[in-house]
N, C-alpha and C positions, 0 to 999 in steps of 0.2 A: 434681504441684506446679507452680504457674504460675511462669514465668520472670519475673524482675524486668526492668524496662524496659532497664536498662543491660546485661543479659546477652543480649538479643535480637540476632541477627545483623543487620548493616546491609545493606539491599538496594541493588543497583547499578541505578538506574533509567535511567541514560543509556547503558547498554550497547546496542549495535546488535543487531538481530534476526539470528539465524543465517542462513547462506546457504540452508540447507534450508527454513527457515520462509519466507524471501522467495520462493523458487522455488515452494513449495507454494501460497502466496497468489496468485502470478501465474498459476499453472496453473488454480486455481479461478476466478479472474476471467475468464480466457480461455474456459474451459468454459462459464461462465454467459453470456458474450456470444455465443458460438457457438450456445448453446441458444436465446437470444432471436432470433438470426438465423433459425434453423430454424423457430421459431414464426411469424416474419414471413412466411416462405415458405409455410407451411401456411395461414395466414390469407389470404394473397393468393390462393392457389389456390382456397380455399373461396369467397372473395368473387367471383372470376371465375366459378366454377361455378354459383353461385346467383344471379348477376346482381343483386347486392345494391344497394339504393339508395345513392346517393352514391359509387358505384364510382369516379368521377373523382377523389374526394378520398382514399379509403382506399387505393386501389391505388398511387398515387405514394408515400404514406407507407410502405407495406410495402416498395416497391422501394428507397426511400431507406434504410430500415433494413437491407435485405439488402446494400446497397452500402457504406454507411458503417461498419456494425458490424464487419465483418472487418478493415477498415483500422485502426479504433480498437483492436480486440482485439490485433492484432499490435504496435501501438505500445505499448500498456499492458503487454503480456506481456514486452516487452523493456525496460521501464522499470525503473530501479533506484532505491533510496532516494537522496535528495539527499546530496551530499557535505557535509563540514563547511563551515559558513558562512565560516570563516576562510580557506579556500582560494580563495574568490572575491574577496577583497579586492584592490584595485589595488596593484600593486607600487610605484607612484610615491608613494603615500601610506603612510608608515610606520605600523605599528600602534602604538597607545599602549602604553606599558609598563604591565604589570599589577602590582598590588601583591602582595606575598607573602601567601598565604592565612594567615588567623589559625590559631593552633594550636588543634586540636580537643581537647576534654576526653579524658582517657585512657579508652580503651575496650579491651575485651578482644578480642584478635586470635585467631582460630581458625587454628591451624597444623596441618600434617599430623603433626607430632611430638607434639602434645598428646594 
């Protein structure tokens, strides 16, 4: 039997991601960037070994990738989601008073005792 619209649970969309999810995504991003760095190293070695045309162009690009990518990977791996925007407000400017939220229509609350 399909639930009526009023009986469906309300989703919390503003909830922050869990610490484990944040760590997992940062680890994946770091691993991806380090893999790209390793690919740059292999491509650079192959280009030097084969004396490829335009070596003067491709080799500095590979070297740049091998130097910049680890730096960026560490910075991004240690990056956290931004804090609440309200914490960055200047203290000399008072925050405007917010109006009381409108009363929501009565909805069914799911409780552990139900």
